[in-house]
N, C-alpha and C positions, 0 to 999 in steps of 0.2 A: 682290688676286688670290684666286681661289677655292681652297679646300683641295684639291678634286679636281684642279684644274689643277696644283698643286704636286706632288701625288703621281704624276701621269701624265707628268711631264717625264722624258725618258730620260736627259738629261745635266744636270749642275749647270752653271749659267751662270758664266762668268768675268767678273769686273768689269773694265771698260775705260772710258775716257773719251776719246771721239774724235768729231770732227765728221763728219757724213755728210749725204747728201741722199737724199730719197725722191721718187718721181714716180708718179703714177697715170696709166696709159696713156702717151700721148705728150705729156702736159701739162707744166706748169712744174715744175722741180725745186725742192723746198722744203728749207731747211736744218733739221737736227735734231741731236740728240746721241746717239750710240751709247753705252749704259752697261752693257749685259750682252751676252755673246756665247757661243754654242755653235756647233758645226758645223751644227746643225739650225735655229737661229733666233737672235733677238736682241730686245732691248728698246730702244726709242727714247724719249727725253724731248724736251720742247720742240717738240712738233709744232705747226705753225702753222695747221692747218685741221682741220675736222671729219672724222674718219675713223670707219668703222664696222666691227664684227666681220664678217669675210667679204670685205672689200674686198681686191682684189689690187693690188700695187704693186711697184715695183723700188726697191731701196735700194743706194746706192753708198758704200763705205767702204774704208779701208785699201789703196787702190791697185788694188782689184779692179774688174772689169767689173761692171755692174749685176747684182744678184742678185734674182731674182723671189721674192716672198714673199706670204703670205696673213696678214691680221690675225687673231690669235687672241683678243685681248682689248683693250679700251680703258679707260683710267682717266681719267674726267672730261675727256676731250679734251686731256690733258696728256702722256700717254705711251701707248705701244702695245706689245703683244707680238707678234712676228712668227714665223712658221714658214716657213723657206725651202722652195721647191718642190723644189729639188735641194740636198741637204746639201753643205756644202763638203767637199772631199777632206781627209782628216786632215792631210796634210803642208801643204796650203795654209792650213787653219785654224790649225795650230800656228805657222806662219810669221807670218801676219797677227796673231794674238793676241800673240805675243812682241813684235812691233814696236809694236802699239798700246799695250801695257802700258808700253813704254819711252817712249811719247809721240811716236813718229815713224811716218810712212807708209812701208811697205816699198817698196823699189825693185825692182819685178818687171820683169825684162828678158827679152825674147824674142829669140832668135837665129834669123835666117832660115836655113832649111836650104839647103845648097849642093847644086845638082843633081848627081846621079851621072854623068849623061851628057848632053851637048849634042846637040841635033838640028838 
């Protein structure tokens, strides 16, 4: 990783170890390993195909819907650094991080709103 890149990072990454999947466009989802995470980005190891700086992809981890990201750096085709196009909300980030560090996927449940009035 370049020195300038380390200095420009807004947040220190938290160490995690979690399975994830990434996809370019509507293609096949490839497995990888999420090893660092911030609300603004992540580092993946064990990438199974050739990726390049500037490529856009979606990554899925921790029970979240796919997160759109741009590749910021590539290390010999083995790992990549990602910047999320939309940073994770702080509460979502903290919840996912806590559960990933415990080694479990969070159970994010959504409750369907009850209509106020029937027509």
